[in-house]
C-alpha positions, 0 to 999 in steps of 0.5 A: 423849124421844130414847132412846125414839124411837131404841129404837123405831127401832131395833125396826123395823129389826129387824122389817122383817129389814134389816141396816144397812150390809149391802145384800142381795146377788144371786146370779149364775147361776153362784153357790150360795147360802151356805146349801149344805151341801158334799154338795150343792154337789158335786152341783149343781156335778157336774151342771152340768158334767156335764149337757152331756154326756148326750144322748136317744136315739130308735130307730125301726123302718121298716116297710111297710103292708100295703095300700098298700106304703107304708114308714113309720116305727114308734117302737122304743123310747128311752133315753140316752146320753152324749158320748164325745169331740167327734167325735160318737161317742155310747156307749148301752146295745145293747138301746136300738138294738137291731132299730132302723133309723135313730137319733136323737140329742137334745142337751142344747142341744135340736138333733136328730141323725140318727144312724148305728150303728158298732158296738154288743156285745150281750154287753156292752151297749154300743153307739156312735152316730155324729153329725155338727155342724157344730163339734165343740168345743160337744161336751162328752164325759165324763170317763172314771175308774177302777174298781179304786178304788171301794167300797162307800158311796161316792157316785155321780150318774146322769143321764139324758134319760128323754124328751128334754125336760131331763135328770134326776139321781138320787143314790145310793150303790155299794150292791155290786161285783162284781156279774153280770147278764144281758146282752140276748145271755143272756151274762154282765156281769162286776164290775157296779156295783150302786147305789140311785140310781134308775135308771128304763129311759129312764135306760139308757144314761146315765152313772154318775159318781163325786163328782169327775164321772168316768165310773164306768159306763153305767147299764144295768138295774133290778132289778124285777118292775114295771119301775120303779124300786125301789132296785137299779140295775146299771151296766156298769163304766167298765173295760168300756167302755173296752175295749169301746167303742175296739173298737166305734169301730174295727171296728164289733165287739168282738175279743178275745183270752182264755183261755176261763175265768169269773172270781170278781169282785175283791171276792172275792178282796179279801175273801180276801186274795188278790192276783189273779184267781181263775178262777171256771171253765175252758170245756171245750175251751179254751186254758185247758183245753188249757193245763191251768188249773184253776177253782174248786170247791165240796164239799157243804158249801158249802166253796170249794176256790179254783182258779188265781189268775192273778198276771201275763201275760208280763211284767205283773202281775195283781192285778185283773180290770182288771189282766187285761183290760188285759194281754190287749188288748194281744194277738189271738187266736193270740199266745202269752204265758206265764200266772203262776199262784198253785195251792195257795201255789206259783207256776207258770207255763204258755204259753197259745195266747190264743183269740177271745172275745166 
């Protein structure tokens, strides 16, 4: 009789889903459920760490009414952005603030701040705003990554604030590297990161992060005939962002010393086993043209003859696009530098007087 009673008691315990000696634990706010996969944990942790850096930007235009002549504020558009540092500098796309007279920035805590335009570069679709906050320590800035270590297939996270209500997260992978897109100034933005993470118009200006939570690009465009995401999004690479943003903060515009050439992407150089930066085209009358540098050509059969490959500037080695512009950023227009390059498997040198490029 006792054996039957004990058996019924055990069955009752199992039916109720209870465990003897192991009381159910309640997870804290920052704890994650144990059943989550490692990749899910990584995604959640990165979003928790970096979402506070993402802001909502509203762009308004001042117009005078025809009859009353009163000035009224007319919304022009909105987008996302992110905190650059605790001084209150905010980075976004140029097209998010384009044509606006008044800007406002809403932080992750819901507070709205008037913002002034510090500078913009339409050629790279980047802009910087400035807000004033009583306690700079409350601002969470992004962590800057590196473009040269990116790989196709690498996981990425896109965070935006498209409606000013709350941050949104989409994930995906790097679909391609070395892409080119046209900026709002109809100039080429090179070495763009392509991703299948959904990037809708309201997410423009938000950060594209790697699986460590480091910035690898600024979400800037989608390829779509309808205007909605179809799985092809683009981001301005962080190497470009790190060059342009400090100039916008200091000068209000991007002023660069350059050679007057267009370049083939690093992905092609790697594919062809070339160490250095391949010149695609030399602009007529440019500093490079006067120095005799040559671009790449293509015959009728589609075969490419690789142009001059830049491998160094003065004492700095150049192995990729980022190295080249890092070296050039040390100089101003008018400076003379020694360019080391390879042509037909022979290493050569030439002195070039750098020109200003925009």
